[in-house]
PASE-643128 format. One line per 2 residues: number of its first residue (from 1); their letters; for each residue x, y, z of C-alpha. Coordinates in pm, 1 decimal. Each point is the difference from the previous one (the first is absolute). Layout:
N
NUM	A	X,Y,Z; ...
END
This chain:
292
1	MN	-5.3,-6.8,-16.8; 162.7,352.2,-90.8
3	LD	-207.1,295.2,137.6; 269.7,236.8,-93.7
5	YQ	-197.0,136.8,-310.3; 148.0,382.0,-11.3
7	EK	-257.0,150.1,-316.4; -207.5,251.7,109.1
9	RV	-339.6,-140.0,162.2; -316.6,97.5,-2.6
11	RS	-209.9,111.0,365.9; -200.2,-326.6,92.4
13	CF	-229.1,-270.6,-105.3; -253.9,-157.9,252.3
15	II	4.8,-456.5,51.5; -257.6,-160.2,71.3
17	MT	126.7,-348.7,165.5; -231.7,-279.1,-40.5
19	HT	-24.8,-364.1,21.3; -370.3,-31.5,-66.9
21	MN	-288.3,235.3,-191.0; -343.4,67.3,163.7
23	ER	-246.6,270.8,-93.3; 136.9,274.4,223.7
25	LK	354.9,-55.3,-139.7; -105.9,24.5,-341.2
27	NF	-219.5,283.8,95.0; 302.0,212.6,150.8
29	IS	234.3,-90.7,-301.2; -238.6,151.0,-221.0
31	HA	-7.8,301.3,244.7; 368.4,-16.9,21.9
33	ES	16.1,51.1,-342.8; -219.9,266.8,-66.7
35	RL	107.8,204.4,253.5; 412.0,-10.6,2.4
37	EG	-28.3,20.4,-398.3; 263.0,274.6,-107.2
39	IC	97.5,-16.1,404.1; 178.2,-304.0,33.2
41	DL	34.9,-350.2,-187.6; -212.2,-266.8,122.9
43	YV	97.9,-356.1,30.4; -164.7,-350.4,186.0
45	IG	283.3,-242.8,144.5; -29.3,-333.0,109.3
47	YF	218.1,-304.9,149.0; -169.6,-347.3,-86.0
49	PD	158.7,-307.8,76.2; -118.9,-181.9,-251.4
51	EN	-116.0,119.6,-354.2; -292.1,-133.5,31.5
53	EV	-110.6,253.1,295.9; 39.6,334.5,-252.6
55	PK	-329.8,178.7,-4.4; -67.9,33.9,-411.5
57	EF	-0.1,353.7,9.5; 409.7,-61.2,12.7
59	MH	-34.7,-137.7,-326.3; -100.4,277.2,-220.9
61	SS	175.3,291.8,125.6; 362.5,186.3,-13.8
63	KY	-146.7,177.6,323.0; -32.2,-363.2,216.2
65	FP	298.8,-145.8,110.9; 32.5,-369.0,116.3
67	YR	274.8,-112.6,239.9; 127.9,-340.7,88.2
69	EK	279.7,-110.3,219.3; 229.5,-66.7,-246.6
71	DI	-69.7,345.0,-128.3; 66.0,194.7,339.9
73	VN	254.3,-214.1,201.1; 288.9,157.5,-48.7
75	DL	375.5,-183.2,-40.3; 160.3,296.3,117.5
77	YP	-136.4,-11.0,351.4; 174.3,-230.9,191.7
79	VK	-254.9,-2.8,320.1; -331.5,183.0,-125.1
81	GR	-227.3,-201.9,-141.1; 222.2,-299.7,-25.4
83	SK	-164.0,-233.9,275.0; -122.0,-361.8,-151.9
85	PF	-284.5,-52.5,-109.7; -26.5,397.6,-41.6
87	EP	-269.4,209.8,139.8; -177.0,279.0,-73.0
89	RP	-107.5,63.3,316.2; 62.2,146.1,256.6
91	GN	258.4,312.8,-94.4; 103.3,-115.5,-349.8
93	FD	-314.0,198.1,-229.7; 270.9,270.0,-63.6
95	LV	142.5,-232.9,-222.1; -189.3,38.2,-207.5
97	IL	-18.0,376.7,3.7; 361.1,-7.5,-85.3
99	KF	-49.6,-220.8,-276.8; -268.2,263.7,-133.0
101	AQ	212.4,251.5,28.6; 290.5,-183.7,-196.9
103	DN	-257.7,-68.4,-285.6; -148.0,416.3,43.0
105	PL	319.0,176.6,128.4; -118.1,349.2,-207.3
107	YD	-187.2,141.2,337.0; 98.7,216.6,296.5
109	YY	-289.8,-127.8,263.7; -227.5,-325.8,9.8
111	WH	-289.8,25.1,156.5; -139.0,-378.1,77.8
113	FE	-329.5,-109.3,136.6; -84.1,-402.3,83.6
115	YD	-308.4,-147.7,-100.9; -178.8,71.7,329.5
117	VD	73.8,352.5,45.5; -299.1,263.3,-90.2
119	FS	-0.5,373.9,14.0; -328.1,170.4,43.2
121	GE	57.4,298.2,-221.6; 137.2,67.6,-337.1
123	ID	371.1,-167.8,-11.6; 125.7,264.1,-215.0
125	YL	-62.9,236.9,320.8; 242.6,-245.5,214.2
127	VK	293.3,40.6,-273.8; -50.9,363.1,-92.8
129	YF	-5.9,58.8,396.6; 357.1,-131.4,49.4
131	SK	159.1,92.6,-331.9; 223.2,261.6,161.0
133	SE	98.4,-211.9,279.7; 364.0,-113.1,-99.0
135	SD	-29.5,-301.5,232.8; 130.7,-307.3,-112.1
137	LL	-233.9,-234.2,220.3; -297.6,115.5,45.6
139	AT	-168.2,-291.7,193.4; -250.2,-70.6,330.0
141	NI	42.6,-52.9,332.4; 362.5,40.0,33.8
143	RL	50.2,-82.3,385.1; 296.8,-128.6,214.8
145	MR	-14.4,-369.2,-31.3; -132.6,-216.7,296.0
147	KN	207.2,-176.1,193.9; -165.7,-348.4,-83.0
149	WE	-1.7,99.6,-345.6; -101.6,-330.4,-209.1
151	NK	231.5,82.3,-251.6; 308.2,133.7,188.0
153	KS	178.0,-311.2,-44.1; -0.5,22.7,-415.1
155	IK	280.8,333.6,-9.7; 321.5,-40.2,-101.1
157	IP	215.9,293.0,11.5; 381.9,-66.2,-196.7
159	SC	254.7,26.2,192.6; 102.9,347.4,-219.0
161	WS	-318.1,164.9,162.4; 122.1,-61.3,334.1
163	QY	69.2,339.5,29.1; -346.4,153.9,-78.4
165	QQ	-294.4,79.2,218.5; -167.3,-314.9,122.6
167	ED	-326.9,148.4,-42.8; -305.8,-207.3,119.3
169	TI	-254.9,245.8,-206.5; -235.8,-199.1,-191.7
171	CF	-336.4,67.4,-213.9; -282.5,-212.7,-184.6
173	LP	24.4,26.1,-379.9; -334.5,-115.3,-209.4
175	AF	21.2,362.3,-72.5; 309.2,214.2,-38.6
177	RV	142.0,217.5,-289.5; 394.5,-49.5,-10.6
179	SF	283.2,176.6,-194.5; 214.8,-148.5,-298.4
181	QL	291.5,72.7,253.2; -106.2,-179.8,297.8
183	LK	-44.9,-308.5,-228.9; 311.2,28.6,-136.0
185	EI	148.5,25.3,356.3; -217.4,-316.1,111.9
187	DR	122.9,-208.7,-280.2; 375.2,79.1,109.0
189	FY	-101.6,-92.0,330.9; -127.4,-355.5,-100.8
191	KI	311.8,-53.2,-194.4; 242.9,19.2,248.6
193	GG	-188.6,-220.0,195.1; -255.4,188.7,200.2
195	SG	-337.1,-134.8,57.1; -297.1,25.5,202.7
197	HH	-397.8,35.1,-12.7; -51.7,348.9,-230.5
199	EW	-192.8,161.9,235.1; 348.4,-4.5,219.7
201	AW	210.6,38.2,-264.7; -64.1,276.9,-231.1
203	PF	-49.1,259.2,294.1; 329.7,-148.0,90.3
205	VA	148.2,57.3,-314.5; -144.4,329.0,-43.9
207	IN	90.5,127.8,383.5; 360.7,-91.3,-63.5
209	TG	59.2,105.2,-344.9; -104.3,392.2,109.6
211	LL	-344.7,-65.5,-202.6; -350.7,121.2,80.4
213	IE	-310.5,-152.9,172.6; -318.3,113.0,60.3
215	DI	-334.6,-113.0,157.5; -272.7,52.5,-252.3
217	GG	-229.6,34.6,301.2; -124.8,-154.5,377.5
219	NG	203.0,154.2,283.0; 327.0,-72.3,16.7
221	NF	311.8,170.3,12.3; 89.0,-47.3,-390.2
223	VK	-333.0,175.9,-91.8; -1.5,423.2,-69.0
225	KE	-234.6,176.4,223.9; -275.8,63.0,-256.1
227	NI	7.7,-333.2,-72.0; -62.0,-175.3,310.1
229	NR	-290.3,-282.3,-13.7; -52.5,185.3,-333.3
231	FY	-26.5,-297.5,-219.1; -43.1,-304.3,183.8
233	TS	4.5,-39.1,401.1; 148.8,-240.2,192.3
235	SP	92.9,-126.9,333.2; 409.2,-105.7,-37.1
237	SI	-31.1,-172.2,371.9; -252.9,-213.9,-71.5
239	PG	46.2,-326.7,-172.0; -104.1,28.4,-342.8
241	LY	-5.7,385.5,23.1; -327.1,-44.3,118.6
243	PG	-256.4,234.3,20.3; 103.3,162.0,-271.7
245	TF	-141.1,24.5,-398.8; 391.8,-83.9,-131.5
247	RF	62.6,-359.7,204.7; 120.9,-303.2,-49.4
249	EP	-291.6,-200.4,184.2; -300.5,-29.0,23.8
251	PM	-88.3,-16.8,-341.7; -322.6,226.5,-113.0
253	QK	-239.7,-130.9,-240.2; -78.8,340.8,-142.4
255	SG	241.4,344.6,30.1; -164.6,256.1,209.6
257	RR	-202.3,326.0,-61.7; 266.5,248.7,99.0
259	PL	156.2,202.2,-305.3; 283.0,18.7,-169.1
261	TL	136.9,-275.2,271.8; 245.4,-328.4,-81.4
263	WH	-128.2,-322.6,116.9; 143.2,-338.6,72.1
265	PV	-105.4,-286.4,-38.4; -298.0,-27.7,-238.5
267	KD	-87.4,-346.5,-25.3; -300.6,54.2,-216.0
269	HK	-195.6,-272.1,148.2; -179.6,-136.1,310.5
271	IK	267.6,-9.5,291.8; -30.8,-350.2,185.6
273	LK	-110.8,88.6,361.0; 278.0,-210.4,85.6
275	TY	265.2,211.5,-102.8; -121.2,295.3,196.7
277	LK	3.5,-179.9,278.3; 331.4,-114.0,4.4
279	TW	128.3,328.6,-88.3; -212.5,196.7,281.7
281	YR	143.4,-291.8,251.6; 346.4,100.1,-100.2
283	IF	-43.5,366.3,79.7; -203.6,-31.0,339.8
285	KF	303.8,-212.2,120.7; 245.2,239.3,-105.5
287	IV	-207.9,283.6,143.6; -42.2,-219.9,342.1
289	KR	366.4,-62.7,26.3; 106.9,391.5,-41.4
291	LK	-261.4,92.8,243.2; 200.8,-236.5,277.4
END
């Protein structure tokens, strides 16, 4: 993978990543196509372990990119994504974005929405709002890592980076905007043996290479005053980032009515009662433990 592309690039593109198709997502793609025309290029990409899993929409447009393991596992990365068998989850889906940037290196910035992200407003409003921001990573729920963060064991920092700040900042990446410059630095970090869940690796590399990170909304230390809880709400101190409009769990059957707001995870189907009960039980145990 070579991300040292030097030709003049255009401002930005907008990527929707999915492994499936449903009516809400199809409507969102159509909405984004109409609202972003002339503002930024739109692409739909996905990771598919089996060729038979690729939705038919990917077969009929040059704007759709289906990737498989052979496409995204990089032989130049000695650690990242090299486990056998290969597992994209958790924390290796950034290999898809890095591959897409290699295939499409013309952009200064890459917006990204996962298939279960929704925005209750015109998507061009969000893109235009941050068009003057020079932050290399616009992300959500940027916060300090919990001591028992379940993905901590995947972190590997090369010895040549030992002089860098051992920053414990993590973020949440179903929706983000990343600069080409940061993708180049992440690519180099992985090439020298760095590895880890991308929700840790991306802010770590950005901070330690002097690049800028910014929270899209919420109420953390990386959000600008005028954007506090503007585009989403969250509670980083509670497992799953609940309560909030943009969280890991529990899932939502549909997005809410709050305008100009990011929602996640929107699953577009009836949520099983068992799923809710398991999540609430875990949150209840966490709150009780903190109150002791």
